[in-house]
C-alpha angles and dihedrals in degrees: 000000000000116000092238091053093050091048094048094051091054099054095036088063091052094047094047091056092050093045092054091059092056100042096102107109147092126297098272110126113233125209118282112288097027131098123233111289113259107242121193113239091230093052111044118181122254133167092242093050093048091051091049090050090049091055092049091047091058098036114108089194086083088076129076096250100025092250105107133054131177086257091058090075096022102048115172088214090058101048090280086292128080107257089239135106094248138008119270116215138179115332092011092291117158135198125207098257136073125246105261116224119260089215109124091349084140088077097048118110090208134028129219122032091278095042095239091148122055097194138040088238090061093042094052094064097045101077093043092064097033107112094219095044117040097338098207115130109230094242089056091045090055091048093046096048091040091058092061111093095212092054092045090058095045096049090050091050096045102035104016092235142070123280114298133174091244093054094046087057093046094051095049091046091051090055093045090055088066094060094096129159121194141115092082122157087263090061090050091052089049088053090055106272105130091180095062093089133048118243090255093051090047089056089048091052091054090050091048091057094034136026096006090056093213093139092061085084105008096063139138130035092309094045094240134099089211087236137121125248139179108226095165099258115144091354106123123151092243101049112007120179099222094201115180092010090073088062103034101031086214111143094221091057094067110128092004123138135183119277105246125219115260094209108127088357091158089068100045105065147165094072143222124041091286097042090239097140115066101194141030088243088061090047092054091047090051093053092041090062090049099253123272114316118242135142092264098045112141114259091231090069120088136131108292099193093213120176122237089255092051092050090051091049092050091051090048090056093049093049101036103027100046101039108110126239085206102046110177101248113180130183119215110264129231106266122226123252 
């Protein structure tokens, strides 16, 4: 049996299992390689709701001084992130973590780097009230949006009631569930097209699922296990970012952060939860050395001893193989008066 055939059979089995878990959604057809988007029963999708959520996502009036929108840190033209190490909020304030991409967030079991929100609806309201992000208390956000005639009409049409915090979250979440990335060359290879990847990227794909051990965490259709791992980033003795531990209070979660999707990874740099690595080449070098040693370092990290050629092949797969043919480009909408 040809090597490519053997290789494909192995990871098809893995991906099919993961896809079955996610295939609980409405009838909307996702891009090639992705399962149907999971839709909450209490927040069904509709064209009107998605459009409302899109407007809210781009509306800077959801910040205290009308200077910051969701799209400020999650710009579709910048990989649905911000191309910066960390997120910049109202008054130029910055936290210590990068702005995670919204791409395929619909498939994530947890939101935020530390997983403090379980749903997109919960996540959507967090930055609005955060004093170093959008700095608009939710009660004031409801009052502010509710005073705009165009929004009054839309909320009545979509939800049958005036503006509420819950429905602001639902509308934004509905829009975010449309930011899907699939139909990458990898998906075409998986479907049987051996010409979809260059020879170098093919070699990188084999390393990804083999010696480089990337798929131990970056697994399934969305290239994430939806888990939390300590890889040693921002975990110094003097000022450690405790990550998931601050939410779970589980000792083993110290310094652990959510595994991000690798879909369209070439567009979402800089990398890691603190934006400390500028390029995918630096990311591969970091994993090749086995991360940064600490007492909570994930057991899946160890020196890989990759050659320069293998590193280049791995980067080629990440850039070439996982870049979508259906990238979710979105133009800013006209906002209501």
